[in-house]
C-alpha positions in Angstrom: -7.3 31.0 -37.5 -9.6 33.5 -39.2 -8.6 36.9 -40.4 -10.0 39.8 -42.3 -8.5 43.1 -43.6 -9.3 46.5 -44.9 -7.5 49.6 -45.8 -8.1 53.0 -44.1 -6.1 56.2 -44.3 -3.3 54.4 -46.2 -3.0 51.8 -43.4 -3.7 48.1 -43.9 -5.8 46.9 -40.9 -5.9 43.2 -40.2 -7.9 41.4 -37.5 -6.8 37.9 -36.5 -8.8 35.5 -34.3 -8.3 32.0 -33.1 -4.9 30.3 -33.0 -2.0 31.9 -35.0 -0.3 28.8 -36.3 2.0 29.8 -39.1 1.9 26.7 -41.2 -1.9 27.0 -41.5 -2.2 30.7 -42.7 1.4 31.9 -43.0 2.0 31.6 -46.8 -1.4 33.2 -47.5 -0.8 36.1 -45.1 2.7 36.7 -46.5 1.3 36.8 -50.1 -1.3 39.3 -49.0 1.3 41.5 -47.4 3.5 41.3 -50.5 0.6 42.4 -52.7 -0.2 45.3 -50.4 3.4 46.5 -50.4 3.5 46.3 -54.2 0.5 48.6 -54.1 2.5 51.0 -51.8 0.6 50.2 -48.7 3.5 50.4 -46.3 1.7 50.7 -42.9 0.0 47.8 -41.2 -1.9 47.4 -37.9 -2.9 43.9 -36.8 -5.6 43.5 -34.1 -4.6 40.4 -32.2 -6.9 40.8 -29.3 -8.8 37.7 -30.2 -5.7 35.5 -30.8 -5.8 32.8 -28.1 -2.5 31.0 -29.0 0.6 31.6 -31.1 3.1 28.9 -31.9 6.7 29.5 -33.1 5.6 29.4 -36.7 3.0 32.1 -36.0 5.7 34.2 -34.4 7.8 33.7 -37.5 5.0 34.9 -39.7 4.6 38.1 -37.6 8.4 38.7 -37.7 8.4 38.1 -41.5 5.5 40.5 -42.0 7.3 43.1 -39.9 10.5 42.6 -41.9 8.7 43.0 -45.2 7.2 46.3 -44.2 10.4 47.7 -42.6 12.5 46.7 -45.6 10.3 49.1 -47.6 10.5 51.8 -44.9 7.1 50.9 -43.6 5.9 49.8 -40.2 3.7 47.3 -38.5 1.9 47.7 -35.2 0.1 45.1 -33.1 -3.2 46.2 -31.6 -4.4 45.1 -28.1 -2.7 41.8 -27.6 -4.3 39.5 -25.0 -2.5 38.9 -21.7 -1.2 35.6 -22.9 0.2 37.1 -26.1 1.7 40.0 -24.2 3.5 37.5 -21.9 4.8 35.7 -25.0 6.1 38.9 -26.5 7.9 39.7 -23.2 9.4 36.1 -22.8 10.7 36.1 -26.4 11.8 39.7 -26.1 9.8 40.6 -29.1 8.2 43.5 -27.2 11.4 45.4 -28.0 10.8 44.8 -31.7 7.1 45.2 -32.2 5.2 48.4 -31.5 2.0 47.8 -29.6 -1.1 50.0 -29.6 -4.2 49.9 -27.4 -6.7 50.8 -30.2 -7.1 51.3 -33.9 -6.8 55.1 -33.4 -3.6 54.7 -31.3 -2.2 52.5 -34.1 -2.9 55.1 -36.7 -1.1 57.7 -34.5 1.8 55.4 -33.9 2.2 54.5 -37.6 1.8 58.1 -38.9 4.5 59.3 -36.4 7.2 56.7 -37.1 
């Protein structure tokens, strides 16, 4: 999986592409999140529109990221998941836990109003 990130308006924006397989990028992503939280960046939006596949470890990474933000009164929003990922969120009932936005602007609105 490839990813990149930037900060805008106090929000950490991340873009994931490829296959989200936790054991490949998980520790690196969680360290990045921890550093951002230490710098008081408590809002995160992850564009997963180009994620083709997520395994159970990848789901675990997303849940851990969400937990890290919420433990500090922050929030995480997923942006524009593919149909495959949407189905996975529904099957695992994670659609009740994660906020989902259609665009970067919608994500900012969602994060700023939580």
